[in-house]
C-alpha positions in Angstrom: 53.9 -121.0 80.4 57.2 -120.2 82.4 60.0 -122.9 82.0 61.0 -125.2 85.1 64.1 -124.1 86.8 65.7 -127.3 87.5 66.5 -129.7 84.0 64.0 -132.5 83.4 65.7 -135.6 83.5 64.5 -138.0 80.4 65.0 -141.5 79.8 65.4 -143.1 76.2 64.2 -146.9 76.9 64.4 -149.7 73.9 64.4 -153.0 73.4 67.5 -153.2 71.0 69.9 -150.0 70.6 67.7 -147.4 71.2 68.4 -145.4 68.2 65.0 -145.0 67.3 63.6 -143.6 71.2 66.5 -141.0 70.9 66.0 -139.8 67.4 62.0 -139.8 68.0 62.4 -138.5 71.8 65.1 -135.6 70.6 62.9 -134.3 67.6 59.9 -133.7 70.6 62.2 -132.4 72.8 63.3 -129.9 70.6 60.3 -128.5 70.2 60.7 -126.7 74.1 64.1 -124.5 73.4 63.6 -123.1 76.7 64.0 -126.1 78.9 67.1 -128.0 80.1 67.1 -131.7 80.0 69.4 -134.3 81.2 69.8 -137.3 79.2 69.9 -140.9 79.7 69.5 -143.7 77.5 68.6 -147.7 78.9 69.3 -150.3 75.1 68.5 -153.5 75.4 65.8 -154.2 77.7 64.4 -157.5 77.1 63.6 -158.9 80.3 60.5 -157.5 82.9 63.6 -157.9 85.5 65.7 -155.4 83.6 62.8 -153.1 83.1 62.4 -153.1 86.8 65.3 -152.0 87.7 65.3 -149.3 85.1 62.0 -148.3 86.8 64.1 -148.0 89.9 66.4 -145.4 88.6 63.4 -143.5 86.7 61.8 -143.3 90.3 64.7 -142.2 91.8 64.8 -139.1 89.5 61.5 -137.8 90.0 61.1 -135.5 93.1 58.1 -133.2 94.0 59.3 -130.4 92.1 60.5 -132.6 88.9 59.0 -135.5 86.6 60.9 -137.6 84.7 60.2 -138.4 81.2 60.4 -141.4 79.3 60.2 -142.4 75.7 59.9 -145.9 74.9 60.1 -148.1 71.6 59.8 -151.7 74.3 57.6 -153.9 72.1 57.0 -157.2 74.4 53.8 -156.7 76.2 55.2 -157.7 79.9 58.3 -155.6 79.4 56.4 -152.5 78.4 53.7 -153.0 81.2 56.7 -153.5 84.1 58.5 -150.2 82.3 54.6 -148.2 82.6 55.0 -149.0 86.7 57.2 -145.9 86.7 56.2 -142.6 88.4 58.3 -140.9 84.9 55.5 -139.7 82.7 56.0 -142.7 79.7 55.5 -141.4 76.2 55.4 -145.2 74.5 56.3 -145.1 71.2 54.6 -148.3 70.2 51.3 -148.7 72.6 48.0 -147.7 71.2 49.8 -147.0 67.8 51.2 -150.6 67.2 47.6 -151.6 68.5 46.1 -149.5 65.8 48.3 -150.7 62.9 47.6 -154.1 63.8 43.8 -153.9 63.7 44.3 -152.0 60.3 46.4 -154.9 58.7 44.3 -157.7 60.6 47.5 -159.2 61.8 49.3 -159.6 65.2 52.3 -157.4 65.5 55.6 -159.7 66.7 56.2 -157.4 69.4 60.1 -158.3 69.2 62.7 -157.1 71.0 65.1 -155.0 69.1 63.3 -155.4 66.1 63.2 -151.8 64.8 67.2 -152.0 64.0 67.3 -155.8 63.4 69.1 -156.9 60.4 65.8 -157.8 58.8 67.1 -157.1 54.9 70.0 -158.7 54.9 70.7 -156.8 51.4 70.6 -153.0 53.4 72.1 -154.3 56.3 75.2 -154.8 54.2 74.5 -151.8 52.0 74.9 -150.1 55.2 77.8 -151.6 56.4 79.6 -151.1 52.8 78.4 -147.6 52.9 80.3 -146.8 56.1 83.2 -148.3 55.4 83.6 -146.3 52.0 82.4 -143.0 54.6 85.9 -143.5 56.7 87.7 -144.2 53.4 86.3 -141.0 52.6 86.6 -138.7 55.3 88.0 -135.2 55.0 89.4 -135.8 51.5 92.1 -138.8 53.2 91.2 -140.8 50.0 90.1 -139.8 46.4 90.3 -143.4 44.7 86.7 -143.7 44.3 84.9 -140.4 44.1 83.5 -141.4 41.2 81.5 -144.1 43.1 79.9 -141.7 45.5 76.4 -140.8 45.8 77.4 -137.8 47.3 80.3 -135.4 48.2 79.5 -132.7 51.1 81.9 -130.0 50.7 82.8 -127.2 53.5 85.5 -125.2 55.7 86.8 -127.2 58.4 84.3 -128.1 61.6 81.0 -127.4 59.8 79.8 -130.8 60.7 81.0 -133.0 57.2 82.2 -135.9 58.8 78.9 -136.7 61.1 76.5 -136.1 58.4 78.6 -138.0 56.1 78.5 -140.8 58.7 74.7 -140.8 59.8 73.7 -141.0 55.6 76.0 -143.7 55.6 74.1 -145.6 58.4 71.1 -144.6 58.0 70.4 -144.6 54.0 73.3 -146.9 53.0 74.6 -143.8 51.0 78.1 -143.5 49.7 79.1 -140.4 50.9 82.4 -138.9 50.8 83.8 -135.4 52.5 85.9 -133.0 50.9 87.5 -129.6 53.3 87.6 -126.3 51.6 90.8 -124.5 52.8 92.7 -121.6 51.6 94.1 -122.8 48.7 90.8 -123.4 47.4 89.4 -120.0 47.6 92.2 -118.3 45.8 90.3 -119.5 42.4 86.1 -119.3 41.7 87.2 -122.6 40.0 85.8 -125.8 42.0 89.0 -127.7 43.6 90.4 -129.8 41.2 90.0 -133.5 43.0 85.7 -132.8 43.1 85.5 -130.3 40.2 84.5 -133.5 37.6 81.9 -134.5 40.4 80.2 -130.7 40.4 76.2 -132.7 40.5 77.1 -134.6 43.3 78.6 -131.6 45.1 76.2 -130.5 48.4 77.9 -127.4 50.9 77.5 -127.3 54.3 78.0 -123.9 56.3 77.7 -122.1 60.1 78.1 -119.2 61.0 81.5 -117.1 62.1 80.8 -117.0 65.9 79.1 -120.7 66.1 82.4 -121.7 63.4 85.1 -120.1 66.3 83.4 -121.5 69.0 83.6 -125.1 67.7 87.5 -124.5 66.3 88.2 -123.1 69.6 87.5 -126.4 71.3 89.9 -127.9 69.6 92.4 -125.0 68.6 92.0 -122.3 71.2 94.0 -118.9 70.4 94.6 -120.1 66.8 94.6 -118.0 63.6 92.1 -121.2 62.6 89.6 -120.6 65.2 89.5 -116.7 64.9 86.2 -114.9 64.0 88.2 -113.1 61.2 89.2 -116.5 60.0 85.9 -117.9 60.1 84.3 -115.2 58.9 86.7 -115.2 55.8 86.4 -118.6 55.1 82.5 -118.7 55.2 81.8 -115.5 52.8 84.7 -117.4 50.5 82.7 -120.6 50.4 79.5 -119.1 50.2 80.8 -117.4 47.2 82.0 -120.7 45.7 78.8 -122.5 46.3 76.7 -119.7 44.8 79.2 -119.3 41.8 79.2 -123.1 41.0 75.5 -123.3 41.8 76.3 -125.7 44.1 73.3 -126.6 46.9 74.1 -126.3 50.2 72.8 -125.1 53.9 73.7 -123.4 57.0 74.2 -126.4 59.4 75.0 -124.0 62.8 71.3 -124.5 64.0 70.3 -128.0 62.3 70.8 -131.4 63.8 72.4 -134.1 61.9 69.0 -135.6 60.8 67.5 -132.3 60.0 70.6 -131.4 57.4 70.2 -134.7 55.9 66.8 -134.5 55.3 67.5 -131.4 53.4 70.3 -133.1 51.5 67.5 -136.1 50.6 64.9 -133.2 49.7 67.8 -131.9 47.4 68.3 -135.3 45.9 65.1 -136.4 45.3 64.5 -133.0 43.3 62.5 -130.6 45.9 63.6 -127.0 46.5 67.5 -126.3 45.9 68.6 -124.9 49.6 70.9 -121.8 49.8 
């Protein structure tokens, strides 16, 4: 099938923050890498009036050539029904799935707005907030004070995805994650850098490709040695050699989403196959 020439408008709709709609929707869209999408997020849709205003926006995005897509995690029936009047193709993440679970459990669902990311378990919420604070304090080697408390320490050359992966694991899974940057001096020896050497069993490495790393670094410091293809190639080769020498599990993050990186890390932590 030939991909459409025009970009497809995609809408993520939710009664809460929209994290679930966006995550689940993007998982599906990633299966169509040849198609261009323009993404729009509409969280906190809790009334029929709000839903109908969003319908107007979605309908305006539909043309004779292009039909918009909408991924929805809105739960209340009246709001869902209002959204369902759109000309856009609606992928309802609750819909019949929620009905099926109701039948299986013989229990009526609450269908509450934003329930996917409500406080729910207060203890779990508090743990995630503490994990985020820990991640901020220990980002990019800024603090080494509490590394012994870390569940995980990510290490990699600069701009390989340490910070977004750290924050995702903290916010989504409540893990205490620190990250430590590998710099030129760290490659002068086959030993682990002194600050993280005592925590070898907590380490996980991230790599990239020279081209991708150079591209990302050039956005920050164009024309610099730091962003040069030669420097990026050397750092990545040196980091991989260090990971192999020290038997540190690692993954190439260049073509992976943060969700996929986190899933690989979680699998390794659970005793699954060691990547790299």
